[in-house]
Each structure stands twice: as C-alpha cells, then as structure tokens.
ZAGU-730114 format. One line per field, with one value per residue (C-alpha): x, y, z; chain; residue number from 1. Coordinates in nm, 4 decimals, padded with zeros to 6 digits, m for minus. Each point is the difference from the previous one (the first is absolute). Example, Ala and Ser with C-alpha at 12.3 -4.5 7.8 and 13.67 -1.06 7.14 Angstrom:
<atoms>
x 01.2300/00.1370 $
y m00.4500/00.3440 $
z 00.7800/m00.0660 $
chain A/A $
n 1/2 $
</atoms>
This chain:
<atoms>
x m03.0111/m00.0807/m00.3235/00.1732/00.1888/m00.3203/m00.1785/00.2849/m00.0174/m00.3752/00.0323/00.2755/m00.1895/m00.3589/m00.0855/00.2182/m00.2365/00.2837/00.1351/m00.3411/m00.0494/00.3353/m00.0719/m00.3410/00.1450/00.2766/m00.1969/m00.3412/00.0002/00.3252/m00.1156/m00.3232/00.1939/00.2068/m00.3083/m00.0982/00.1132/00.2907/00.0813/00.3527/00.3001/00.3504/00.2018/00.2643/m00.2508/m00.0581/00.1978/00.2684/00.3724/00.0084/m00.2610/m00.0351/m00.1805/m00.1457/m00.0547/m00.3576/m00.1497/m00.3735/m00.1157/m00.2419/00.2751/00.2312/m00.2782/m00.0831/00.3591/00.0552/m00.2989/00.1597/00.3595/00.0048/00.2935/00.1086/m00.1944/m00.3438/m00.1632/m00.2109/m00.0474/00.0711/m00.0956/00.2736/00.0706/00.0066/m00.0474/00.3443/00.3613/00.0745/m00.3061/00.0909/00.3494/m00.1191/m00.2753/00.2080/00.3369/m00.0452/00.3064/00.0358/00.3017/00.0035/00.3565/m00.0994/m00.0961/00.2065/m00.1959/00.0789/m00.1785/m00.0632/m00.2162/00.1868/m00.2660/00.1501/00.3190/m00.1588/m00.2769/00.1771/00.3320/00.2284/00.0928/m00.3561/00.1056/00.3030/00.0885/m00.1584/00.0937/m00.0929/m00.0497/m00.1729/00.3318/00.2384/m00.2314/m00.2174/m00.0787/00.0121/m00.1587/m00.3016/m00.0156/m00.0335/00.1764/m00.0195/m00.1593/00.3012/00.2237/m00.2226/00.0044/00.3799/00.0465/m00.2582/00.1720/00.3317/m00.1515/m00.1425/00.3430/00.1892/m00.2438/m00.1195/m00.1164/m00.2085/m00.3463/00.0072/m00.2402/00.0280/m00.1915/m00.0569/m00.1217/m00.2347/m00.2904/00.0328/00.0356/00.1819/m00.1678/00.2886/m00.1461/m00.0888/m00.3200/00.0757/m00.2028/00.0444/00.2149/00.0613/00.3332/m00.0163/00.2899/00.0459/00.0818/00.0341/00.3234/00.1455/m00.0897/00.1533/00.3196/00.0077/m00.1977/m00.2453/m00.1644/m00.0869/m00.3664/m00.1971/m00.0095/m00.3043/m00.3350/m00.0387/m00.2115/m00.2667/m00.0092/m00.0280/m00.2855/m00.1729/00.0481/m00.1632/00.3173/00.0014/m00.2671/m00.0132/00.0631/00.3139/00.1418/m00.0945/00.1718/00.3213/m00.0190/m00.0401/00.2847/00.2264/m00.0813/00.0579/00.3426/00.0923/m00.1501/00.3046/00.2254/m00.2599/m00.0304/00.3780/00.0103/m00.2902/00.1739/00.3549/m00.0323/00.0002/m00.2577/m00.3374/m00.0355/m00.2989/m00.1028/m00.2058/m00.0305/00.0231/m00.3277/m00.2195/m00.1041/m00.3435/m00.1401/m00.3086/m00.1594/m00.2135/00.1070/m00.3320/m00.1977/00.1336/m00.1053/00.3596/00.2169/00.3558/00.2971/00.3485/00.0753/m00.0594/00.1048/m00.2646/m00.2818/m00.0667/m00.2176/00.0298/00.1703/00.2872/00.0059/m00.0777/00.3369/00.1333/00.1471/00.1622/00.2090/00.2320/00.2457/00.3168/00.1478/00.0588/m00.0716/00.2963/00.1611/m00.0080/00.2296/m00.0198/00.3370/00.1121/m00.0203/00.2848/00.2023/m00.0597/00.2880/m00.0628/00.0214/00.3300/00.1296/m00.1009/00.1713/00.3145/00.0136/m00.0411/00.2861/00.2247/m00.0787/00.0928/00.3335/00.0568/m00.0196/m00.3150/m00.1476 $
y 01.7255/00.2936/00.1942/00.3225/m00.1785/m00.1676/00.3356/00.1539/m00.2874/00.0443/00.3756/m00.0532/m00.2675/00.1072/00.0214/m00.2921/m00.2833/m00.2479/00.0728/m00.0599/m00.3198/m00.1408/00.0848/m00.1658/m00.3109/m00.0221/00.0797/m00.1432/m00.2461/m00.1792/m00.0302/m00.1581/m00.2628/m00.0788/m00.1737/m00.1789/m00.3558/00.0038/m00.3411/00.0485/m00.2344/00.1536/m00.0910/m00.1576/m00.2749/m00.0860/m00.2307/00.1577/00.0000/00.3454/00.2673/00.2939/00.2902/00.2585/00.3058/00.1365/m00.2398/m00.0718/m00.3470/00.1317/00.2117/m00.3001/m00.2224/00.2494/00.0159/m00.3735/m00.0783/00.2063/m00.1025/m00.3340/m00.0917/m00.3553/m00.1441/m00.0150/00.3215/00.0212/00.2714/00.0407/00.2412/00.2429/00.0360/00.3816/00.2905/00.1608/m00.1153/00.0903/m00.1991/m00.2901/m00.0162/00.0323/m00.2605/m00.2440/00.0145/00.1965/m00.0560/m00.3658/m00.1505/m00.1632/m00.1185/m00.2162/00.3118/00.2441/00.3221/00.1864/00.3333/00.3056/00.1416/00.1891/m00.0827/m00.3487/00.1627/00.2688/m00.2088/m00.3345/m00.1116/m00.1505/m00.2744/m00.1314/m00.1546/m00.1947/00.2927/00.3158/00.1440/00.3713/00.0608/00.3306/00.1286/m00.0679/m00.1065/00.3122/00.1526/00.3769/00.0710/m00.2201/00.0820/m00.3682/m00.3367/m00.1434/m00.3484/m00.1299/00.0959/m00.1956/m00.2959/m00.0044/00.0341/m00.2723/m00.2416/00.0787/m00.0674/m00.3328/m00.0996/00.1186/m00.1479/m00.3331/m00.1243/00.3043/00.1258/00.3292/00.2923/00.2535/00.3219/00.1996/00.3614/m00.0258/00.0523/00.2501/00.3616/00.1697/m00.1249/m00.0382/m00.2450/00.0798/00.1766/00.2873/00.2703/00.3684/00.1764/m00.3159/m00.0153/m00.1430/00.0339/m00.3206/00.1814/m00.3222/m00.0732/00.3413/m00.0462/m00.3491/00.1558/00.2412/00.3050/00.0291/00.3088/m00.1662/00.0227/m00.1032/00.3066/m00.0794/m00.1695/m00.3645/m00.0941/m00.1211/00.3329/00.1753/m00.2336/00.0919/00.3706/m00.0411/00.0782/m00.3455/m00.2494/m00.3537/m00.1319/00.2146/m00.1244/m00.3622/00.0012/00.1463/m00.2394/m00.2957/00.1258/00.0127/m00.3643/m00.0844/00.1661/m00.2656/m00.3028/m00.0877/m00.0184/m00.2084/m00.2325/m00.0441/m00.0979/m00.2418/m00.1710/00.0002/m00.0656/m00.3573/m00.1217/00.1507/00.3705/00.2041/00.3489/00.2158/00.3508/00.1626/00.1919/00.1590/00.3550/00.1595/00.2192/00.1360/m00.3194/00.0531/m00.1104/m00.1630/00.0402/00.3577/00.2271/00.1053/m00.0712/m00.1270/00.1007/m00.1494/m00.2444/00.1394/m00.2403/m00.2028/00.0596/m00.3648/00.0292/m00.2483/00.2541/00.0063/m00.3578/m00.2156/m00.0598/m00.2538/m00.3384/m00.1592/m00.3152/m00.1756/m00.2853/m00.0827/m00.3345/m00.1126/00.2126/00.1683/m00.1604/00.2865/00.0366/00.2721/00.1493/00.2968/00.3420/00.1081/00.2904/00.3010/00.1845/00.3121/m00.1992/m00.1507/00.3447/00.1523/m00.2790/00.0288/00.3754/m00.0572/m00.2533/00.2426/00.2785/m00.2329/m00.0643/00.3701/m00.0203/00.2103/00.3025 $
z 02.3564/00.2292/m00.0202/m00.1038/m00.2787/m00.1198/m00.0099/m00.2013/m00.2475/m00.0369/m00.0554/m00.2559/m00.1958/00.0587/m00.3708/m00.1157/m00.0885/m00.0475/00.3487/00.1578/m00.2001/00.1151/00.3642/m00.0181/m00.1629/00.2618/00.3145/m00.0825/m00.2900/00.0894/00.3624/m00.1246/m00.1963/00.3098/00.1350/m00.3220/m00.0902/m00.2458/m00.1445/m00.1313/00.0077/00.0026/m00.3088/00.2243/00.0793/m00.3671/m00.2276/m00.2227/m00.0644/m00.1587/00.0693/m00.2399/00.1678/m00.2392/00.2162/00.0127/m00.2567/00.0043/m00.1024/m00.2643/m00.1551/m00.0143/m00.1364/m00.2753/m00.1238/00.0546/m00.2228/m00.2801/00.0626/00.1846/00.2197/00.0817/00.2892/00.1574/00.1203/00.3145/00.2615/00.3690/00.2749/00.1046/00.3715/m00.0200/m00.2405/m00.0209/m00.0043/00.3661/00.1090/m00.2279/00.1502/00.3586/m00.0310/m00.2073/00.1733/00.3241/00.2176/m00.0977/m00.1766/m00.3439/m00.0453/m00.2940/m00.2028/m00.2062/m00.0614/m00.3238/00.0213/m00.2117/00.2806/00.2761/00.2600/00.0276/00.1291/00.2180/00.1600/00.0456/00.1429/m00.2637/00.2465/m00.0164/m00.3340/m00.1116/m00.2280/m00.1429/m00.3397/00.0099/m00.3710/00.0809/00.1310/m00.2903/m00.2837/m00.0096/m00.3417/00.0531/m00.3365/00.0704/00.3697/00.0899/m00.0395/m00.3512/m00.0163/m00.1956/00.2897/00.2363/m00.2390/m00.0156/00.3759/00.0649/m00.2371/00.1681/00.3429/m00.1148/m00.1320/00.3065/00.2516/m00.1472/00.3411/00.0909/m00.0821/m00.1919/00.0316/m00.2810/00.0749/m00.3193/00.0142/m00.2997/m00.0462/00.2882/m00.1144/m00.1609/m00.3164/m00.2444/m00.2503/m00.3594/00.1112/00.2364/00.1683/m00.0879/00.2555/00.2041/00.1768/00.3501/00.2378/00.1974/00.3261/00.1978/m00.1893/00.0842/00.3656/m00.0026/m00.1355/00.2935/m00.1148/00.2906/m00.1553/m00.3312/m00.0989/m00.3059/m00.2244/m00.2140/00.0427/m00.0975/m00.3035/00.2425/00.1832/m00.3360/m00.0900/00.3251/m00.0773/m00.3416/m00.1949/m00.1598/m00.0966/00.1305/m00.3514/m00.0358/00.3290/m00.0714/m00.3398/00.1463/00.2967/m00.2359/m00.2187/00.3045/00.0735/m00.3652/00.0341/00.2595/m00.1789/m00.2177/00.3081/00.1839/m00.2990/m00.0144/00.3661/m00.0297/m00.2907/00.1377/00.3721/00.1268/00.2489/00.0877/m00.0777/00.1178/m00.1117/00.2331/00.1461/00.3406/m00.0522/m00.2662/m00.0887/00.0232/m00.2754/00.1697/00.1346/00.3097/00.3471/00.0811/00.2188/m00.0030/m00.2889/m00.0652/m00.3024/00.0333/m00.2133/00.0117/00.2806/00.3497/00.2738/00.1742/m00.2501/m00.0823/m00.3103/m00.2912/m00.2285/00.2486/00.1268/m00.3051/m00.1651/m00.2527/00.0836/m00.3044/00.0374/m00.2439/00.0581/m00.1911/00.0954/00.3565/00.3051/00.1641/00.3062/00.2498/00.3013/00.2663/00.0948/00.2109/m00.1690/m00.2219/00.1275/m00.2184/m00.1679/00.2093/00.3220/m00.1107/m00.1034/00.3344/00.1929/m00.2148/00.0610/00.3740/00.0014/m00.1895/00.2467/00.2862/m00.1680/m00.0594/m00.3809/m00.0398/00.1691 $
chain A/A/A/A/A/A/A/A/A/A/A/A/A/A/A/A/A/A/A/A/A/A/A/A/A/A/A/A/A/A/A/A/A/A/A/A/A/A/A/A/A/A/A/A/A/A/A/A/A/A/A/A/A/A/A/A/A/A/A/A/A/A/A/A/A/A/A/A/A/A/A/A/A/A/A/A/A/A/A/A/A/A/A/A/A/A/A/A/A/A/A/A/A/A/A/A/A/A/A/A/A/A/A/A/A/A/A/A/A/A/A/A/A/A/A/A/A/A/A/A/A/A/A/A/A/A/A/A/A/A/A/A/A/A/A/A/A/A/A/A/A/A/A/A/A/A/A/A/A/A/A/A/A/A/A/A/A/A/A/A/A/A/A/A/A/A/A/A/A/A/A/A/A/A/A/A/A/A/A/A/A/A/A/A/A/A/A/A/A/A/A/A/A/A/A/A/A/A/A/A/A/A/A/A/A/A/A/A/A/A/A/A/A/A/A/A/A/A/A/A/A/A/A/A/A/A/A/A/A/A/A/A/A/A/A/A/A/A/A/A/A/A/A/A/A/A/A/A/A/A/A/A/A/A/A/A/A/A/A/A/A/A/A/A/A/A/A/A/A/A/A/A/A/A/A/A/A/A/A/A/A/A/A/A/A/A/A/A/A/A/A/A/A/A/A/A/A/A/A/A/A/A/A/A/A/A/A/A/A/A/A/A/A/A/A/A/A $
n 1/2/3/4/5/6/7/8/9/10/11/12/13/14/15/16/17/18/19/20/21/22/23/24/25/26/27/28/29/30/31/32/33/34/35/36/37/38/39/40/41/42/43/44/45/46/47/48/49/50/51/52/53/54/55/56/57/58/59/60/61/62/63/64/65/66/67/68/69/70/71/72/73/74/75/76/77/78/79/80/81/82/83/84/85/86/87/88/89/90/91/92/93/94/95/96/97/98/99/100/101/102/103/104/105/106/107/108/109/110/111/112/113/114/115/116/117/118/119/120/121/122/123/124/125/126/127/128/129/130/131/132/133/134/135/136/137/138/139/140/141/142/143/144/145/146/147/148/149/150/151/152/153/154/155/156/157/158/159/160/161/162/163/164/165/166/167/168/169/170/171/172/173/174/175/176/177/178/179/180/181/182/183/184/185/186/187/188/189/190/191/192/193/194/195/196/197/198/199/200/201/202/203/204/205/206/207/208/209/210/211/212/213/214/215/216/217/218/219/220/221/222/223/224/225/226/227/228/229/230/231/232/233/234/235/236/237/238/239/240/241/242/243/244/245/246/247/248/249/250/251/252/253/254/255/256/257/258/259/260/261/262/263/264/265/266/267/268/269/270/271/272/273/274/275/276/277/278/279/280/281/282/283/284/285/286/287/288/289/290/291/292/293/294/295/296/297/298/299/300/301/302/303/304/305/306/307/308/309/310/311/312/313/314/315/316/317 $
</atoms>
C-alpha cells in the first residue's frame, strides 16, 4: 500500500473506531502472535473417516448446547490452526493433494482459495444448494449431500463443511434487523464488485447496538439449528465421524497482552475464543477402507472439452 493511499484511508476513517481496531489487530496483534508458539495439529493429521466442520463454532458454545442436547459421541476440544476460514484452508491444505478426500462444502472459500484437484472430488453445495430466503445453506441440504457423498464414495474420507453457526443467524432466536449478505458467494459466482451490505452481529456488538447476551443467544440458536442434521449424520454414517470447527468467534475478549477487545474472527489473532474449538468423535461399526485415486473430472471441465471438440469439428461456434 502506497503512502498516499494510506493517508487517504486514514482521512476517510479517522473517526471510525472499528476501522482503527481492525488495523491494529491486523498490523500489530497478529504480527505479535506470529512469534508466539501455537500448538495446533491440522485436522488432516487426525483420525476420522468423516469430518463435519461447523463454521465459526467456539468450543464453549458447543459444550453449552451439547450439555443440554447431547449428541452421540465423546466431546473434547482441539486448537484451531487459524482464526478464519481462509487461514484454516491455507494452513490445513496449502498446495498439497488429498486424493483420498471428497470435500462437500457450503462455504465458497473452499472453491475460491483451493484447487479442486487437490481433492478426489469437491461438491460445491454453496453453488446449487443455496437457500435464497435464509441467505445461507440449510443444514438439511448439507446432511443430504453428505450422505450422498458417503454412498457414492465408500472408499474416500468425507469432509462436510457446514455454514452454521456462522452468521447470518437464522435459528429460532434472531437479532433485530440482522440480514447479512454473504458477499464471498457472490464473488465466487463472478461478481467481483460484491460487498457485504450490513455489519455482522459481532460488529454491531462492538458498536453497542447489541448486548453480548443477545448475540450469544442468537449464535447458540444458529448452532442449535444445525444440531439435528449433525445428529442424523453421526447416527447414519459408518466408520469414525468427527465434529469440529475451522475457528471460533470473539465477543469482546481481550487480545492479551494488548488492552484491546476482539470481535468476530480476524485472521492471525490467536486467542482462545478463536482457537479453542470442539472435537467430538463417534464410531459406527468398522472404520472405512480408504483409497487415494486421481481427481474426478468436474462436469464443467467435461462440458468445456466437449464444446472445444465440437468447435474443432465445425458443429459449434
């Protein structure tokens, strides 16, 4: 960033406390954590046949709901490798290949930040399973696509990346005026100008528009919204199923040793609210026999090649 651009940004946002907080977290706090020990094991190095990823789910949130509405399995916790989905994907998969994995995803970042050929197959549920009314992917849709993947790929590990409890909060308890546009999906579909049109619940909490209790109850309700689908998968899938998250969410916890509060999930700010996530495991029957095979060719690739062949033969312009 040039000096003139930086000065323009400062002039434009001089009185915006949220802007200053984000810049401090990015340029100071995250740099500090770069030099701190971070004992985290990527999920790819753990034991599982199916991995259910609940996006942006804190361990204490999961534990609270689990204590009221137990799921099959044993609940523990683990330390996340990063504090946002792009960081989770980069640190977990990087540019390596995992041809024994089929990735079923409601989160577009999996498609924009990774190469589909890193996996045996990728099911982009965010593309054709989106619920326009909810502004997200319904957990039941993720359940159905995950079960289909397990049936179609019996010799592969399955990752199923749910969007809940990430905002928008669409559970039984909702926040007044909350309607978040998931701009990353629009950009993944080709709209390079798409931007998020409203502040997140965590930004509204920071601004004093909402209380911590209001946000927590809606956050918990959004996780509760996904629990029936998670329960179905734990009960129906064969082998060892694990439930975890890519990162947590902060609701005003301090980024010690700095006297600054954190809201949402800024990348690189490795505080417990963002890195302590659930690790629940449950086994049905025998473990899956997994075989790595070359990536499947996607329908679009086949369609592009077919069109090219037709053009060569003079049948298509």
